C-alpha positions as protocol buffer text, in pm:
chain_id: "A"
residue {
  index: 1
  type: UNK
  ca { x: -628 y: 1228 z: 248 }
}
residue {
  index: 2
  type: UNK
  ca { x: -599 y: 852 z: 229 }
}
residue {
  index: 3
  type: UNK
  ca { x: -338 y: 672 z: 22 }
}
residue {
  index: 4
  type: UNK
  ca { x: -608 y: 571 z: -226 }
}
residue {
  index: 5
  type: UNK
  ca { x: -695 y: 934 z: -294 }
}
residue {
  index: 6
  type: UNK
  ca { x: -330 y: 1028 z: -325 }
}
residue {
  index: 7
  type: UNK
  ca { x: -260 y: 752 z: -577 }
}
residue {
  index: 8
  type: UNK
  ca { x: -577 y: 837 z: -771 }
}
residue {
  index: 9
  type: UNK
  ca { x: -484 y: 1206 z: -781 }
}
residue {
  index: 10
  type: UNK
  ca { x: -125 y: 1130 z: -886 }
}
residue {
  index: 11
  type: UNK
  ca { x: -222 y: 882 z: -1158 }
}
residue {
  index: 12
  type: UNK
  ca { x: 68 y: 797 z: -1386 }
}
residue {
  index: 13
  type: UNK
  ca { x: 292 y: 1033 z: -1191 }
}
residue {
  index: 14
  type: UNK
  ca { x: 310 y: 759 z: -927 }
}
residue {
  index: 15
  type: UNK
  ca { x: 512 y: 545 z: -1166 }
}
residue {
  index: 16
  type: UNK
  ca { x: 730 y: 840 z: -1264 }
}
residue {
  index: 17
  type: UNK
  ca { x: 798 y: 911 z: -896 }
}
residue {
  index: 18
  type: UNK
  ca { x: 898 y: 550 z: -829 }
}
residue {
  index: 19
  type: UNK
  ca { x: 1121 y: 553 z: -1138 }
}
residue {
  index: 20
  type: UNK
  ca { x: 1284 y: 882 z: -1031 }
}
residue {
  index: 21
  type: UNK
  ca { x: 1345 y: 760 z: -677 }
}
residue {
  index: 22
  type: UNK
  ca { x: 1492 y: 434 z: -802 }
}
residue {
  index: 23
  type: UNK
  ca { x: 1714 y: 612 z: -1053 }
}
residue {
  index: 24
  type: UNK
  ca { x: 1817 y: 865 z: -789 }
}
residue {
  index: 25
  type: UNK
  ca { x: 1896 y: 589 z: -544 }
}
residue {
  index: 26
  type: UNK
  ca { x: 2160 y: 458 z: -780 }
}
residue {
  index: 27
  type: UNK
  ca { x: 2319 y: 805 z: -790 }
}
residue {
  index: 28
  type: UNK
  ca { x: 2604 y: 899 z: -562 }
}
residue {
  index: 29
  type: UNK
  ca { x: 2447 y: 1152 z: -325 }
}
residue {
  index: 30
  type: UNK
  ca { x: 2071 y: 1118 z: -368 }
}
residue {
  index: 31
  type: UNK
  ca { x: 2085 y: 763 z: -234 }
}
residue {
  index: 32
  type: UNK
  ca { x: 2175 y: 903 z: 106 }
}
residue {
  index: 33
  type: UNK
  ca { x: 1877 y: 1137 z: 116 }
}
residue {
  index: 34
  type: UNK
  ca { x: 1595 y: 929 z: -32 }
}
residue {
  index: 35
  type: UNK
  ca { x: 1487 y: 597 z: 122 }
}
residue {
  index: 36
  type: UNK
  ca { x: 1448 y: 419 z: -210 }
}
residue {
  index: 37
  type: UNK
  ca { x: 1377 y: 72 z: -71 }
}
residue {
  index: 38
  type: UNK
  ca { x: 1103 y: 206 z: 153 }
}
residue {
  index: 39
  type: UNK
  ca { x: 929 y: 382 z: -134 }
}
residue {
  index: 40
  type: UNK
  ca { x: 958 y: 73 z: -356 }
}
residue {
  index: 41
  type: UNK
  ca { x: 813 y: -149 z: -82 }
}
residue {
  index: 42
  type: UNK
  ca { x: 530 y: 98 z: -19 }
}
residue {
  index: 43
  type: UNK
  ca { x: 451 y: 113 z: -390 }
}
residue {
  index: 44
  type: UNK
  ca { x: 461 y: -268 z: -404 }
}
residue {
  index: 45
  type: UNK
  ca { x: 212 y: -292 z: -119 }
}
residue {
  index: 46
  type: UNK
  ca { x: -15 y: -45 z: -296 }
}
residue {
  index: 47
  type: UNK
  ca { x: 16 y: -250 z: -615 }
}
residue {
  index: 48
  type: UNK
  ca { x: -74 y: -560 z: -415 }
}
residue {
  index: 49
  type: UNK
  ca { x: -399 y: -390 z: -317 }
}
residue {
  index: 50
  type: UNK
  ca { x: -472 y: -329 z: -685 }
}
residue {
  index: 51
  type: UNK
  ca { x: -428 y: 49 z: -686 }
}
residue {
  index: 52
  type: UNK
  ca { x: -117 y: 38 z: -907 }
}
residue {
  index: 53
  type: UNK
  ca { x: -39 y: -191 z: -1199 }
}
residue {
  index: 54
  type: UNK
  ca { x: 227 y: -433 z: -1073 }
}
residue {
  index: 55
  type: UNK
  ca { x: 377 y: -491 z: -1420 }
}
residue {
  index: 56
  type: UNK
  ca { x: 418 y: -120 z: -1493 }
}
residue {
  index: 57
  type: UNK
  ca { x: 554 y: -64 z: -1141 }
}
residue {
  index: 58
  type: UNK
  ca { x: 808 y: -344 z: -1187 }
}
residue {
  index: 59
  type: UNK
  ca { x: 915 y: -197 z: -1520 }
}
residue {
  index: 60
  type: UNK
  ca { x: 962 y: 146 z: -1358 }
}
residue {
  index: 61
  type: UNK
  ca { x: 1173 y: 0 z: -1078 }
}
residue {
  index: 62
  type: UNK
  ca { x: 1388 y: -211 z: -1310 }
}
residue {
  index: 63
  type: UNK
  ca { x: 1436 y: 74 z: -1558 }
}
residue {
  index: 64
  type: UNK
  ca { x: 1525 y: 318 z: -1279 }
}
residue {
  index: 65
  type: UNK
  ca { x: 1769 y: 78 z: -1119 }
}
residue {
  index: 66
  type: UNK
  ca { x: 1932 y: -13 z: -1447 }
}
residue {
  index: 67
  type: UNK
  ca { x: 2087 y: 332 z: -1486 }
}
residue {
  index: 68
  type: UNK
  ca { x: 2422 y: 235 z: -1342 }
}
């Protein structure tokens, strides 16, 4: 399955996943297990292709990182 199909199948859950990873990255232990920057950069590249809404993605990243 290509990334396009994965994003299309995930729909709005893509934004929830990015939010959860960003929020988890700010946590004490989860930040060691999850490569948050890599997932954010990947999602940004996908948004650059037009598959994700960049404004909604930015809001998810900022809201997830604002937890601390």
